[in-house]
C-alpha positions, -999 to 999 in steps of 0.1 A, spaced: -493 563 275 -476 596 278 -468 614 246 -431 609 239 -417 638 217 -386 618 207 -392 588 184 -356 578 189 -367 565 224 -379 532 208 -383 514 241 -411 535 255 -436 520 230 -446 484 224 -445 452 244 -423 451 275 -417 413 272 -409 419 235 -383 445 243 -368 423 270 -364 395 245 -351 416 217 -326 435 238 -314 406 258 -312 378 232 -284 395 212 -267 405 244 -267 368 255 -246 361 224 -223 390 231 -218 383 268 -213 346 261 -187 355 236 -169 377 261 -170 350 288 -158 324 264 -126 345 261 -118 338 297 -126 301 293 -105 297 262 -76 316 279 -78 292 308 -80 262 285 -49 270 265 -30 283 295 -40 252 314 -22 231 287 10 248 297 8 235 333 -6 239 368 16 269 377 4 288 346 -32 280 354 -27 292 390 -12 324 377 -43 330 355 -64 323 385 -47 351 405 -51 374 375 -88 366 368 -104 386 397 -81 415 392 -87 420 355 -124 414 361 -124 442 386 -105 464 362 -129 456 333 -156 468 357 -143 503 353 -151 499 316 -185 486 325 -190 516 347 -183 540 318 -207 520 296 -234 520 323 -229 558 329 -232 566 293 -262 543 288 -280 558 318 -275 595 309 -281 591 272 -311 568 274 -328 592 298 -320 621 276 -336 602 247 -366 594 268 -371 630 277 -369 641 240 -335 659 243 -317 649 211 -290 676 214 -282 667 250 -281 630 242 -256 636 214 -233 658 235 -235 634 265 -227 604 243 -196 620 229 -185 634 262 -189 599 278 -167 584 251 -140 610 256 -140 605 293 -137 568 288 -105 572 268 -90 596 294 -99 573 323 -84 543 305 -50 561 301 -49 571 337 -58 536 351 -36 518 326 -5 537 337 -13 533 374 -18 496 369 15 492 351 33 510 379 16 490 407 12 455 392 39 438 411 31 450 447 -6 443 440 -1 405 434 25 403 461 -3 416 484 -25 388 472 1 363 484 10 349 450 40 326 453 74 338 442 75 312 414 41 324 400 48 362 402 70 363 370 42 345 351 17 370 364 39 399 354 43 385 318 5 390 314 0 422 332 26 443 314 9 442 280 -25 442 296 -19 474 315 -5 493 285 -35 482 263 -61 490 289 -72 523 273 -85 503 244 -109 485 266 -123 517 280 -127 532 245 -146 501 234 -169 502 264 -176 539 260 -188 533 224 -209 503 235 -226 525 261 -238 548 233 -250 519 213 -269 503 242 -286 536 251 -302 537 217 -314 502 220 -289 490 193 -285 456 209 -274 439 177 -247 464 170 -235 461 206 -234 424 202 -215 426 169 -187 446 186 -184 419 213 -184 391 188 -156 407 168 -135 411 200 -142 376 210 -136 361 176 -103 378 174 -94 362 207 -105 327 196 -82 329 167 -52 346 184 -52 326 216 -38 293 203 -14 312 180 0 334 207 -2 312 238 9 277 227 21 286 192 11 271 158 24 266 122 59 261 134 59 294 154 64 293 192 39 309 215 44 335 242 29 314 270 9 334 296 18 367 279 2 355 247 -32 356 264 -27 393 271 -15 400 236 -46 383 222 -69 404 244 -53 437 236 -53 430 198 -90 419 201 -99 453 217 -82 472 189 -100 452 162 -133 456 180 -129 494 182 -127 496 144 -160 477 141 -176 498 169 -168 531 152 -182 518 119 -215 507 135 -217 539 156 -217 560 124 -248 541 111 -269 551 141 -285 583 153 -258 593 178 -225 591 159 -190 600 170 -190 638 168 -165 654 192 -176 688 180 -209 683 197 -193 692 231 -176 723 218 -188 755 234 -209 736 259 -207 739 297 -191 705 304 -194 705 341 -231 694 343 -224 666 318 -193 654 336 -212 655 369 -241 636 354 -219 609 339 -197 606 370 -228 603 393 -236 570 376 -203 558 361 -183 562 393 -206 542 416 -214 517 388 -177 511 382 -172 504 420 -203 484 421 -192 461 393 -156 458 407 -167 449 442 -176 413 434 -143 405 416 -125 424 444 -142 401 469 -132 371 448 -96 384 449 -98 384 487 -112 349 486 -83 339 463 -58 353 488 -75 333 516 -71 302 495 -35 308 486 -21 292 518 -39 260 510 -19 255 478 -18 261 441 -43 234 434 -69 251 456 -64 284 438 -64 268 403 -96 249 411 -113 280 424 -103 299 393 -114 271 369 -147 269 387 -151 306 385 -146 304 347 -174 279 344 -197 300 366 -190 331 346 -202 314 315 -233 299 332 -246 333 343 -243 348 308 -281 353 304 -283 370 338 -254 393 329 -270 400 295 -303 409 311 -286 431 337 -271 451 307 -303 453 286 -326 463 315 -308 496 318 -319 510 284 -355 498 289 -359 512 324 -339 543 316 -359 553 285 -393 546 302 -383 563 335 -371 594 315 -404 595 296 -424 592 328 -436 557 320 -430 544 355 -455 515 352 -436 502 322 -403 504 340 -417 485 370 -432 459 348 -399 453 330 -380 449 362 -406 425 377 -405 403 346 -367 403 346 -366 393 382 -389 363 376 -365 352 348 -335 354 372 -351 331 397 -362 305 371 -330 305 351 -307 306 381 -323 275 396 -322 256 363 -285 265 356 -276 254 391 -292 220 386 -274 214 353 -240 224 367 -244 205 399 -252 172 381 -224 177 355 -198 193 377 -171 165 373 -173 168 335 -169 206 336 -140 203 360 -122 180 336 -122 206 308 -95 227 325 -71 202 341 -63 165 345 -45 170 378 -64 152 406 -61 179 432 -73 206 408 -102 184 396 -113 178 432 -112 215 441 -131 225 410 -158 199 415 -163 208 452 -166 245 443 -193 238 417 -212 216 441 -217 244 465 -216 278 447 -241 271 419 -271 274 442 -266 311 445 -271 320 408 -307 331 412 -298 355 440 -268 368 420 -291 374 390 -316 394 411 -287 415 425 -271 425 391 -305 431 374 -317 454 402 -283 471 401 -288 477 363 -322 492 369 -310 514 398 -281 528 376 -306 535 349 -327 558 371 -297 576 386 -297 556 418 -262 543 414 -254 550 451 -281 525 461 -266 499 438 -231 506 453 -243 503 489 -260 469 480 -229 455 465 -206 468 492 -229 452 519 -229 419 500 -191 416 500 -180 434 532 -208 423 555 -214 387 542 -188 373 518 -155 383 534 -166 378 571 -181 344 564 -150 332 546 -128 346 574 -148 331 603 -152 296 588 -119 290 570 -102 276 601 -128 248 605 -140 243 569 -109 250 548 -118 255 511 -155 249 517 -156 281 538 -147 301 507 -174 284 486 -201 288 513 -191 325 517 -198 331 480 -231 312 482 -242 331 513 -233 365 497 -254 357 466 -285 345 484 -286 373 509 -276 398 482 -306 387 460 -330 391 489 -317 426 497 -318 436 460 -355 426 458 -362 447 489 -344 478 476 -361 474 442 -395 475 459 -385 505 479 -371 526 450 -395 516 422 -428 511 442 -427 527 476 -407 559 470 -424 564 436 -457 561 454 -467 531 433 -488 556 413 -498 553 377 -481 573 350 -509 598 349 -504 610 385 -469 600 394 -444 628 399 -411 625 382 -385 619 409 -357 644 413 -331 618 406 -348 606 374 -333 633 351 -302 653 347 -313 680 371 -298 714 362 -290 703 326 -327 697 319 -335 733 328 -305 747 309 
């Protein structure tokens, strides 16, 4: 094993399977908590009626795409900071960490204001019915104004992840989710003699949850090696740092937003078939988002493991981690699909008792679940690519999945297959996306790296921060 001058890069030593388990297990809890927020939102909003559930179904892919911007910031910070730690550059890791958090806040302010201004034409473009648009707007007004809080939380979590602080990262997500669990029934349907705010209450609960989680995140960050210290960027040439972060964060944000953007297109294609079809698609999507929690957690934890080892020149360890993660994706994806397929009617009944919505949700779960293994491979490979500064490859993979498979298949088949065309389109995109991801992973991590051992493998030019490393 190569001599690592920085003992803070904890993931370049020890068992790879052990690191995968220790980094992913807490993340499963955190991601499950995050996903449960959407399910609880849908549950309480669904008690209000079918129109309200349809409104949330239109909102879901849009807010997921927007949250992907926060994921992009987190991934960018994780990538740059973890590689700096692996290379033994403590000072650069600290300055990049603080710069990343500051950029997250700025980006949140810009996107939040733009979203507030464009919220109505956006959902009109998605063909939301006139009677649903006011409900959507009730949610989007507070959500837009609170959006900078999400980006702040994600920036801090990126710093925690880069250090391998999986438990702290999970604690932040649990605090956010716990606040939502408590606030949702109070603010959506009302309690203790106080009336709720309806659909808007779900947004209020989300924004307040972000604010509470930021307090916890700042407390935990101060207990680790890379604290909040804005002065660490003072007097530094910020251009290389901004470029390094943007090179990963920008493509990663788009990569993570492409899938929900594709789902938004599918939702628009379903809209002419009625509110029940849209509501069923949205409810099924909530179940699916919870089912793939371990895959999402693994896609997040793989970044720090691969990033630190790649930065330290431990290429064999990085490849081993990715290989073992891929095997888990296939095994878990098939097992989860079998469980959901056999229990699909029960899961559908959690969200609505309306016959048309039940039928649409059940049909969606019968078809879409068989693509989970492919989806897992896709997002885990994307996480590894982002970690080694190959975010453009991850972006190209996700773009091809949606633009070359998902949308064309849905468009071509919708006339003959109606709602099933949408479900088959998503299934096809996940299966083909998984196969393409496996091929790209082999090309980047084995073929282009020469498959050489650590002793004679050259460090790829994209595996470090370039000019900053020589500064």
